[in-house]
Every structure is written in structure tokens, then in C-alpha cells.
VMD Tcl script that draws the C-alpha trace (Angstrom):
set ca {
  {18.80 -10.66 10.37}
  {16.12 -10.53 7.70}
  {14.72 -13.43 5.76}
  {15.53 -11.96 2.35}
  {14.51 -13.64 -0.86}
  {15.53 -12.28 -4.23}
  {13.38 -13.63 -7.02}
  {15.78 -14.12 -9.91}
  {13.33 -15.03 -12.68}
  {11.29 -11.86 -12.28}
  {14.17 -9.40 -12.29}
  {14.05 -8.84 -16.06}
  {10.42 -7.71 -16.14}
  {10.09 -6.16 -12.68}
  {13.52 -4.78 -11.91}
  {14.74 -5.41 -8.37}
  {12.40 -7.83 -6.61}
  {12.57 -8.47 -2.89}
  {10.47 -10.67 -0.62}
  {10.59 -10.59 3.17}
  {8.31 -12.29 5.61}
  {6.71 -9.66 7.88}
  {4.31 -9.64 10.81}
  {1.23 -7.42 11.02}
  {1.77 -5.67 14.36}
  {-1.17 -4.43 16.45}
  {-1.63 -0.69 16.28}
  {-3.65 1.92 18.12}
  {-5.93 1.53 21.09}
  {-7.90 -1.59 21.82}
  {-11.63 -1.42 21.10}
  {-14.40 -1.82 23.65}
  {-14.16 -5.58 23.04}
  {-10.52 -5.57 24.22}
  {-9.18 -6.40 20.74}
  {-6.97 -4.42 18.36}
  {-8.69 -3.33 15.16}
  {-5.70 -1.82 13.34}
  {-2.34 -3.19 12.28}
  {0.84 -1.87 10.68}
  {3.98 -3.16 9.04}
  {7.40 -1.54 9.01}
  {9.15 -1.17 5.67}
  {12.90 -0.63 5.68}
  {14.58 1.92 3.42}
  {16.06 -0.81 1.23}
  {12.55 -2.21 0.68}
  {11.24 1.25 -0.19}
  {14.19 1.83 -2.54}
  {13.52 -1.48 -4.31}
  {9.95 -0.31 -4.89}
  {11.07 3.17 -6.00}
  {9.40 4.74 -2.95}
  {10.59 7.11 -0.25}
  {9.37 7.85 3.24}
  {6.51 10.36 2.95}
  {5.37 9.30 -0.55}
  {1.64 9.03 -1.11}
  {0.48 5.50 -1.85}
  {-2.66 3.55 -2.66}
  {-3.37 0.43 -0.66}
  {-5.50 -2.09 -2.53}
  {-6.93 -5.00 -0.60}
  {-7.98 -8.18 -2.36}
  {-8.66 -11.68 -1.14}
  {-5.44 -12.95 0.45}
  {-3.33 -9.97 -0.61}
  {-2.54 -6.32 0.05}
  {-1.00 -4.27 -2.77}
  {0.86 -1.02 -2.08}
  {1.33 1.22 -5.12}
  {2.72 4.71 -5.63}
  {-0.23 7.12 -5.89}
  {0.92 8.88 -9.07}
  {1.41 5.55 -10.84}
  {-2.29 4.73 -10.68}
  {-3.46 3.51 -14.07}
  {-4.95 6.07 -16.45}
  {-8.40 6.51 -15.05}
  {-10.77 9.40 -15.39}
  {-11.09 11.50 -12.27}
  {-14.36 11.12 -10.45}
  {-15.88 14.47 -9.59}
  {-18.83 14.55 -7.25}
  {-20.88 17.69 -7.16}
  {-24.31 19.04 -6.54}
  {-26.48 20.49 -9.28}
  {-28.32 23.66 -8.40}
  {-31.92 23.61 -9.56}
  {-33.18 26.86 -10.94}
  {-36.72 27.68 -9.88}
  {-39.06 28.73 -12.64}
}
mol new
graphics top color blue
foreach p $ca { graphics top sphere $p radius 0.5 }
foreach p [lrange $ca 0 end-1] q [lrange $ca 1 end] { graphics top cylinder $p $q radius 0.2 }
display resetview
């Protein structure tokens, strides 16, 4: 049984809104210090559907103080692409 919370007041501006309490589970091998250094969460299909996501979609994960934001990659705000290249100097 999930602890589901539907936020009624936000449904007009955000569409379907769902909140579930989750646990960050340890992931991967332990480091040389004997501690885990990675974690994961499992998202159910109904949670992905509420966010308009599907298994296999590319996402951006933004980390800020006290929060993690997961956003569909193609919905990233209009930003100019950053192209990194090397200029070739012509010798005189």
C-alpha cells in the first residue's frame, strides 16, 4: 500500500499531481570505506504517467539544496546550445 497524496489545489495549474514518500535505496558496490556512494528510487508506472513520462525517456536531474528535480529532457527551457570546440591556429 502506497502513501498517496493528491494535492487538490495545484491540479488546475499543474494537471495531475501526486506525492508519495519514498526511500533512497543504496545502489552499486560499496566504496573502499565500506559505505555506499550511490542511491536510487523506484518510480511506478502511475507516477511516470502522472508526470507524462515513460520508461526509457531521457531526463534531466537537477539537484538543489534540499530537493531533486526530475524533468523530461526535451522540455528543458529554451536555452542556447553550448558547443565546445578547438580553434586551429594557422601558422604564418
